[in-house]
C-alpha positions as CSV (number, residue, x, y, z in Angstrom):
1,X,220.1,60.2,190.6
2,X,219.3,59.6,194.3
3,X,221.6,60.2,197.4
4,X,222.8,56.6,197.6
5,X,223.9,56.6,194.0
6,X,225.7,60.0,194.3
7,X,227.4,59.3,197.6
8,X,228.3,55.6,197.1
9,X,226.6,54.7,200.4
10,X,223.9,52.1,200.7
11,X,220.4,52.9,201.9
12,X,218.4,50.2,203.8
13,X,215.6,48.6,201.8
14,X,212.1,49.3,203.1
15,X,211.8,45.5,203.5
16,X,214.4,45.8,206.3
17,X,212.5,45.7,209.6
18,X,215.1,45.9,212.2
19,X,214.1,44.6,215.6
20,X,215.6,46.8,218.3
21,X,215.3,48.1,221.8
22,X,214.7,51.8,222.4
23,X,217.8,53.5,223.8
24,X,215.7,55.5,226.2
25,X,213.4,53.0,227.8
26,X,214.5,49.5,226.7
27,X,211.2,48.6,225.1
28,X,211.2,46.3,222.0
29,X,210.2,47.9,218.7
30,X,210.9,47.5,215.0
31,X,212.4,50.1,212.6
32,X,210.4,50.8,209.5
33,X,211.0,53.4,206.8
34,X,208.1,55.8,206.2
35,X,206.8,56.8,202.8
36,X,208.8,60.1,203.2
37,X,212.0,58.1,203.6
38,X,212.4,58.7,207.3
39,X,212.6,55.8,209.8
40,X,210.3,55.3,212.7
41,X,210.1,52.7,215.5
42,X,206.8,50.8,215.6
43,X,205.5,49.0,218.6
44,X,204.6,45.3,218.3
45,X,201.0,44.3,218.0
46,X,197.9,45.6,216.2
47,X,195.3,47.9,217.8
48,X,191.6,48.8,216.7
49,X,191.8,52.1,214.9
50,X,189.0,53.5,217.2
51,X,191.4,53.3,220.2
52,X,194.2,55.2,218.5
53,X,193.9,58.9,217.7
54,X,193.9,60.0,214.0
55,X,197.5,61.0,213.0
56,X,199.0,58.3,215.4
57,X,197.7,55.3,213.3
58,X,200.2,53.3,211.3
59,X,200.0,50.4,208.9
60,X,202.9,48.4,207.6
61,X,202.6,48.0,203.8
62,X,203.5,44.8,202.0
63,X,207.0,46.1,201.2
64,X,207.6,47.0,204.9
65,X,207.0,50.7,204.6
66,X,205.2,52.4,207.5
67,X,202.2,54.4,206.2
68,X,200.5,56.9,208.5
69,X,196.8,56.4,208.3
70,X,194.3,59.2,208.4
71,X,190.8,58.0,208.8
72,X,190.1,54.2,208.5
73,X,187.2,51.8,208.9
74,X,186.3,51.2,212.6
75,X,186.9,47.5,212.1
76,X,190.5,48.1,210.8
77,X,193.6,47.5,212.9
78,X,196.7,49.7,213.1
79,X,200.1,50.0,214.6
80,X,201.5,52.7,217.0
81,X,204.8,54.5,216.7
82,X,207.0,53.7,219.8
83,X,207.8,57.4,219.9
84,X,204.2,58.1,220.9
85,X,204.3,55.7,223.9
86,X,207.9,56.0,225.0
87,X,208.2,56.9,228.6
88,X,211.0,59.3,227.9
89,X,208.3,61.5,226.6
90,X,205.2,62.9,228.3
91,X,202.4,60.5,228.9
92,X,199.8,60.4,226.0
93,X,196.5,61.8,227.3
94,X,194.4,61.2,224.2
95,X,194.0,57.5,224.3
96,X,193.7,54.9,227.1
97,X,195.4,52.3,224.9
98,X,198.4,54.5,224.2
99,X,198.6,55.4,228.0
100,X,198.5,51.7,228.9
101,X,201.4,51.1,226.5
102,X,203.3,54.1,227.8
103,X,202.9,52.7,231.4
104,X,204.0,49.2,230.3
105,X,207.1,50.6,228.7
106,X,207.8,52.7,231.8
107,X,207.7,49.6,234.0
108,X,210.2,47.9,231.7
109,X,212.8,50.6,232.2
110,X,212.1,51.1,236.0
């Protein structure tokens, strides 16, 4: 029996993709549940996997679940977690694309 059944509380379906704004910087993102049952904010837009470091590449599955990609074909696209480009955190130094998104989000809040 899962937590929702035991506690009588409802748990959001993975299909739920809640559009929101980050409390820290005001940037637009969407909430998606991960395969481990946690929630993460995903930035809008797709990016070439070659421009995003391994471990920071996400794909949204058909049921709305956010799946962290390991390696992928260079021609694939991926998504980026907002938490990796939120200006309330240190600037990412491992990707020019992620640094550009971080700067764009910083301008929005400033």
